[in-house]
C-alpha atoms as a printed R data frame, in Angstrom:
   type eleno elety resid chain resno       x       y      z
1  ATOM     1    CA   UNK     A     1 108.767 161.747 37.902
2  ATOM     2    CA   UNK     A     2 112.311 162.109 39.049
3  ATOM     3    CA   UNK     A     3 113.337 163.150 42.532
4  ATOM     4    CA   UNK     A     4 112.013 166.650 43.052
5  ATOM     5    CA   UNK     A     5 108.882 165.950 40.984
6  ATOM     6    CA   UNK     A     6 110.599 166.325 37.606
7  ATOM     7    CA   UNK     A     7 108.958 164.326 34.786
8  ATOM     8    CA   UNK     A     8 110.674 162.204 32.143
9  ATOM     9    CA   UNK     A     9 109.373 163.239 28.735
10 ATOM    10    CA   UNK     A    10 108.527 160.821 25.943
11 ATOM    11    CA   UNK     A    11 111.623 161.665 23.919
12 ATOM    12    CA   UNK     A    12 114.189 162.239 26.659
13 ATOM    13    CA   UNK     A    13 117.562 160.511 26.500
14 ATOM    14    CA   UNK     A    14 120.515 159.987 28.821
15 ATOM    15    CA   UNK     A    15 122.953 162.889 28.595
16 ATOM    16    CA   UNK     A    16 125.952 160.552 28.679
17 ATOM    17    CA   UNK     A    17 125.019 157.683 26.358
18 ATOM    18    CA   UNK     A    18 121.932 159.081 24.548
19 ATOM    19    CA   UNK     A    19 119.876 155.982 25.489
20 ATOM    20    CA   UNK     A    20 116.116 156.508 25.628
21 ATOM    21    CA   UNK     A    21 114.832 157.037 29.180
22 ATOM    22    CA   UNK     A    22 111.067 156.641 28.661
23 ATOM    23    CA   UNK     A    23 111.320 152.860 28.119
24 ATOM    24    CA   UNK     A    24 109.539 149.949 29.779
25 ATOM    25    CA   UNK     A    25 112.553 148.539 31.691
26 ATOM    26    CA   UNK     A    26 112.891 151.929 33.461
27 ATOM    27    CA   UNK     A    27 109.244 151.917 34.570
28 ATOM    28    CA   UNK     A    28 107.955 150.829 37.977
29 ATOM    29    CA   UNK     A    29 105.118 148.935 36.246
30 ATOM    30    CA   UNK     A    30 107.407 146.809 34.047
31 ATOM    31    CA   UNK     A    31 107.271 143.135 34.998
32 ATOM    32    CA   UNK     A    32 108.322 140.475 32.455
33 ATOM    33    CA   UNK     A    33 106.221 137.881 34.276
34 ATOM    34    CA   UNK     A    34 102.995 139.929 34.086
35 ATOM    35    CA   UNK     A    35 100.454 139.886 31.256
36 ATOM    36    CA   UNK     A    36 101.717 142.222 28.523
37 ATOM    37    CA   UNK     A    37 104.903 142.528 30.668
38 ATOM    38    CA   UNK     A    38 103.234 145.343 32.610
39 ATOM    39    CA   UNK     A    39 101.520 145.478 36.003
40 ATOM    40    CA   UNK     A    40  99.332 148.364 34.794
41 ATOM    41    CA   UNK     A    41  96.290 146.535 33.440
42 ATOM    42    CA   UNK     A    42  95.056 149.495 31.355
43 ATOM    43    CA   UNK     A    43  98.333 150.074 29.510
44 ATOM    44    CA   UNK     A    44  98.453 149.299 25.807
45 ATOM    45    CA   UNK     A    45 100.955 146.752 24.515
46 ATOM    46    CA   UNK     A    46 104.366 148.193 23.636
47 ATOM    47    CA   UNK     A    47 106.052 146.299 20.804
48 ATOM    48    CA   UNK     A    48 109.657 147.408 21.417
49 ATOM    49    CA   UNK     A    49 110.185 147.866 25.153
50 ATOM    50    CA   UNK     A    50 113.807 149.001 24.755
51 ATOM    51    CA   UNK     A    51 112.905 152.089 22.695
52 ATOM    52    CA   UNK     A    52 111.152 155.276 23.721
53 ATOM    53    CA   UNK     A    53 107.375 154.938 23.852
54 ATOM    54    CA   UNK     A    54 104.379 157.136 24.595
55 ATOM    55    CA   UNK     A    55 102.863 155.126 27.447
56 ATOM    56    CA   UNK     A    56 100.830 157.439 29.674
57 ATOM    57    CA   UNK     A    57 101.294 155.108 32.666
58 ATOM    58    CA   UNK     A    58 105.100 155.385 32.707
59 ATOM    59    CA   UNK     A    59 106.516 156.053 36.172
60 ATOM    60    CA   UNK     A    60 110.288 155.925 36.736
61 ATOM    61    CA   UNK     A    61 111.302 153.033 38.967
62 ATOM    62    CA   UNK     A    62 112.364 154.157 42.458
63 ATOM    63    CA   UNK     A    63 115.945 152.927 42.073
64 ATOM    64    CA   UNK     A    64 116.260 154.158 38.494
65 ATOM    65    CA   UNK     A    65 115.674 150.730 37.007
66 ATOM    66    CA   UNK     A    66 112.525 148.683 36.701
67 ATOM    67    CA   UNK     A    67 112.081 144.952 37.010
68 ATOM    68    CA   UNK     A    68 113.695 144.634 33.587
69 ATOM    69    CA   UNK     A    69 117.110 145.564 34.959
70 ATOM    70    CA   UNK     A    70 116.906 142.771 37.529
71 ATOM    71    CA   UNK     A    71 115.840 140.307 34.853
72 ATOM    72    CA   UNK     A    72 118.693 141.368 32.567
73 ATOM    73    CA   UNK     A    73 121.251 141.061 35.366
74 ATOM    74    CA   UNK     A    74 119.897 137.644 36.301
75 ATOM    75    CA   UNK     A    75 120.016 136.481 32.685
76 ATOM    76    CA   UNK     A    76 123.600 137.681 32.280
77 ATOM    77    CA   UNK     A    77 124.596 135.894 35.491
78 ATOM    78    CA   UNK     A    78 122.965 132.681 34.198
79 ATOM    79    CA   UNK     A    79 124.816 132.943 30.890
80 ATOM    80    CA   UNK     A    80 128.111 133.580 32.637
81 ATOM    81    CA   UNK     A    81 127.589 130.521 34.844
82 ATOM    82    CA   UNK     A    82 126.671 128.425 31.813
83 ATOM    83    CA   UNK     A    83 129.863 129.250 29.934
84 ATOM    84    CA   UNK     A    84 132.199 129.342 32.919
85 ATOM    85    CA   UNK     A    85 134.922 126.714 32.755
């Protein structure tokens, strides 16, 4: 659901960049440290978390990005620090 109760459909994409929206990193249940990388214990395994999927448990993260966005940012910061001169 988006603000106002609007749902994100399985095949919806960003109007600007055409990126899939119904993806694990955008879900409030996504957690790379959890079993199956999902805090929803009944969810089936999703092979490619960066592509649209048909998970019935998908709920948009409150801030528009799930735990995956934090992990990605952290990883990029670590890489930048590693290669900084």
